[in-house]
C-alpha positions in Angstrom: -1.2 21.2 -21.3 -4.7 20.7 -22.8 -3.4 20.1 -26.4 -1.1 17.3 -24.8 -4.1 15.8 -23.0 -6.2 15.6 -26.3 -3.2 14.1 -28.1 -2.5 11.5 -25.5 -6.3 10.8 -25.4 -6.4 10.1 -29.2 -3.3 7.9 -28.9 -4.9 5.7 -26.1 -8.3 5.8 -27.9 -10.0 7.3 -25.1 -13.4 8.4 -26.6 -15.8 10.0 -24.3 -18.7 8.7 -26.6 -17.6 5.0 -25.9 -18.0 5.8 -22.3 -21.4 7.4 -22.6 -22.6 4.5 -24.7 -21.4 2.1 -22.1 -23.4 3.4 -19.3 -26.7 1.5 -20.2 -24.8 -1.6 -19.7 -24.4 -0.9 -16.0 -28.2 -0.5 -15.9 -28.7 -3.9 -17.4 -26.2 -5.3 -14.7 -28.1 -3.5 -12.1 -31.4 -4.9 -13.1 -30.0 -8.3 -12.7 -28.5 -7.6 -9.3 -31.4 -5.9 -7.6 -33.9 -8.7 -8.1 -35.4 -9.7 -4.6 -35.0 -13.5 -5.3 -31.5 -12.9 -6.5 -30.5 -10.9 -3.5 -31.9 -13.5 -1.1 -29.9 -16.1 -3.2 -26.6 -14.0 -3.1 -26.8 -13.2 0.7 -26.0 -16.9 1.4 -22.4 -15.9 0.1 -21.7 -13.5 2.8 -20.0 -16.1 5.1 -17.7 -17.1 2.2 -17.1 -13.4 1.3 -16.1 -12.7 5.0 -13.6 -15.8 5.1 -12.1 -14.6 1.7 -11.7 -10.9 3.3 -10.0 -12.3 6.3 -7.7 -14.3 4.2 -7.2 -10.9 2.2 -6.5 -9.0 5.5 -4.1 -11.8 6.7 -2.1 -11.6 3.4 -1.9 -7.8 3.7 -0.9 -7.8 7.3 1.8 -10.3 6.9 3.2 -8.8 3.7 3.3 -5.3 5.1 5.0 -6.4 8.4 7.6 -8.4 6.7 8.2 -5.8 4.0 8.7 -2.9 6.7 11.0 -5.1 8.7 13.2 -5.8 5.8 12.9 -2.3 4.2 13.6 -0.4 7.3 17.4 -1.5 7.5 17.6 -0.9 3.6 16.2 2.4 4.0 19.2 3.3 6.4 21.6 2.0 3.8 19.9 4.2 1.1 19.9 7.5 3.0 22.6 9.8 1.6 23.3 11.6 4.9 24.1 8.3 6.6 26.3 6.6 3.9 28.8 7.1 1.2 27.9 6.8 -2.3 29.3 3.4 -2.5 26.8 2.2 -0.1 23.6 4.1 -0.9 23.9 3.9 -4.6 23.9 0.2 -5.4 21.1 -0.1 -2.7 18.9 2.4 -4.2 19.4 0.6 -7.6 18.3 -2.7 -6.2 15.2 -0.8 -4.8 14.5 0.7 -8.2 14.5 -2.7 -9.7 12.0 -4.0 -7.1 9.8 -1.0 -7.8 10.0 -1.5 -11.3 7.4 -4.5 -11.1 3.7 -3.9 -9.9 2.4 -6.1 -7.3 0.4 -8.0 -9.7 3.4 -9.0 -11.8 5.2 -10.1 -8.7 2.3 -12.0 -7.7 2.3 -13.7 -11.3 6.2 -14.3 -10.9 5.6 -16.1 -7.5 2.6 -18.1 -8.7 4.9 -19.5 -11.3 7.5 -20.3 -8.5 5.3 -21.7 -5.6 2.0 -22.3 -7.2 -1.6 -20.8 -6.8 -2.7 -19.6 -3.4 -2.2 -17.0 -1.0 1.5 -17.7 -0.4 2.3 -16.3 -3.8 0.2 -13.1 -2.7 2.1 -12.5 0.5 5.5 -12.8 -1.3 4.3 -10.2 -3.8 3.1 -7.8 -1.2 6.4 -8.3 0.6 8.2 -7.2 -2.5 6.1 -4.3 -3.2 6.3 -3.0 0.4 10.0 -3.2 0.4 10.2 -1.3 -2.7 8.0 1.7 -1.6 8.3 1.8 2.2 12.0 2.0 1.9 12.0 4.7 -0.6 9.5 6.7 1.5 11.6 6.2 4.7 15.2 7.2 3.3 13.7 10.3 1.8 12.1 10.9 5.4 15.5 10.2 6.9 17.2 12.8 4.4 15.1 15.6 5.7 16.0 15.2 9.3 17.6 18.3 10.6 21.5 17.8 10.3 22.3 19.8 13.6 21.3 17.2 16.1 23.1 14.5 13.9 26.2 16.5 13.7 26.1 17.1 17.6 25.6 13.4 18.4 28.4 12.5 15.9 30.7 14.9 17.4 31.0 13.0 20.6 32.2 10.0 18.8 29.1 7.5 18.8 28.8 4.8 16.4 26.5 4.8 13.5 24.3 2.1 15.2 24.0 4.7 18.2 23.3 7.5 15.9 20.5 5.6 14.2 19.1 4.4 17.4 19.0 7.8 19.3 18.6 10.2 16.5 17.3 8.8 13.2 14.7 6.6 14.5 13.2 9.0 16.9 13.1 11.7 14.5 11.7 9.8 11.9 9.2 7.5 13.9 6.0 9.5 13.2 6.8 9.6 9.3 7.4 5.8 9.6 4.1 5.1 11.4 2.2 7.1 8.8 4.0 5.2 6.0 3.1 1.8 7.7 -0.6 2.7 7.8 -0.4 3.9 4.4 1.2 0.8 3.0 -1.4 -1.5 5.0 -4.2 0.3 3.6 -2.9 0.0 -0.1 -1.9 -3.4 0.3 -5.4 -4.4 1.3 -6.7 -2.9 -1.8 -3.9 -4.6 -3.8 -4.5 -8.1 -2.2 -8.0 -7.6 -3.2 -7.2 -7.9 -7.0 -4.2 -10.2 -6.7 -6.7 -13.3 -7.1 -6.8 -12.2 -10.8 -3.6 -14.2 -11.4 -4.5 -16.9 -8.8 -2.6 -15.4 -5.8 -5.4 -16.0 -3.2 -7.5 -13.5 -1.5 -11.0 -12.1 -2.2 -10.1 -11.1 -5.7 -10.0 -14.7 -6.8 -13.7 -15.1 -6.0 -14.7 -11.7 -7.6 -12.9 -12.4 -10.9 -14.4 -15.9 -11.4 -18.1 -14.6 -10.5 -17.6 -11.7 -13.2 -16.1 -14.2 -15.6 -19.4 -16.4 -15.3 -21.7 -13.2 -15.3 -22.7 -13.8 -11.8 -22.7 -10.2 -11.0 -24.9 -10.3 -7.8 -22.4 -12.6 -6.2 -19.4 -10.5 -7.1 -21.5 -7.5 -5.7 -21.7 -9.1 -2.3 -17.9 -9.5 -2.4 -17.3 -6.0 -3.5 -19.4 -4.6 -0.8 -17.4 -6.6 1.8 -14.3 -5.1 0.4 -15.8 -1.6 0.4 -17.0 -1.8 3.9 -13.6 -3.4 5.1 -11.6 -0.5 3.5 -13.9 2.1 5.1 -13.3 0.5 8.5 -9.5 0.5 7.9 -9.5 4.1 6.7 -11.4 5.1 9.8 -9.0 3.3 12.0 -6.0 4.7 10.1 -7.4 8.3 10.9 -7.8 7.7 14.5 -4.2 6.3 14.7 -2.8 9.2 12.9 -4.8 11.8 14.9 -3.6 10.3 18.0 0.1 9.3 17.6 1.3 11.2 14.4 -0.5 14.6 14.4 -0.1 15.2 18.1 3.5 14.2 17.9 4.2 16.7 15.1 2.3 19.4 17.0 4.4 18.8 20.0 7.5 19.2 17.9 6.3 22.4 16.6 5.5 23.7 20.2 9.2 22.9 21.2 10.6 24.6 18.3 8.5 27.9 19.0 9.5 27.8 22.4 13.1 27.5 21.4 12.9 30.4 19.1 11.5 32.7 21.8 13.7 31.4 24.6 
């Protein structure tokens, strides 16, 4: 394994000495940023950074919601324990094609189609969310215990009723976790889509870096960092309240059933 790492590092020209030689460059940038006069001047850009971060959050939220709404039915069609191979195979192939392109390539494609701005970024996040949340969800559906599904199917219910009364309740906690993960991830992704002109706070960051205005770029990066930390904290609280407790309840019920 170590030999493979060494060979791969050589092929991609990953030289640790280049990394070490580049560290002093950070010190030069830091010396430009941490100057009192520059800091006071750069603080004036905080309102602009907050507005750009708000736009980024809106893009991530809209893209995540639409992606989940579209992806949930596709996950039902992709689950092998709910459909024949003539249904799930082509659906999975379509999703694999969608996942082939990273969000920044989707953003570039939509910038060409609809022009510069946040609309292209939202469309890119929608496509990326559809590809990945659908895969996560149909894999979760396929892990559902077959006994309750067989019991409900034996009484002659429709597939819609099976999904409504068994599949969705059984996979609800996983779905909530996937939504939280995708929103968290999409906020980070949306922050860099501005590189190709797809809106969001990344548009400002990349332009400031291009013109060597590192102090202004640092203000925007700090806003991104604080926002991500807040989202992560909120996600942990939601997981603790709704996901972990529900899973603990399921485990308690299973233990009771074993000893009853």
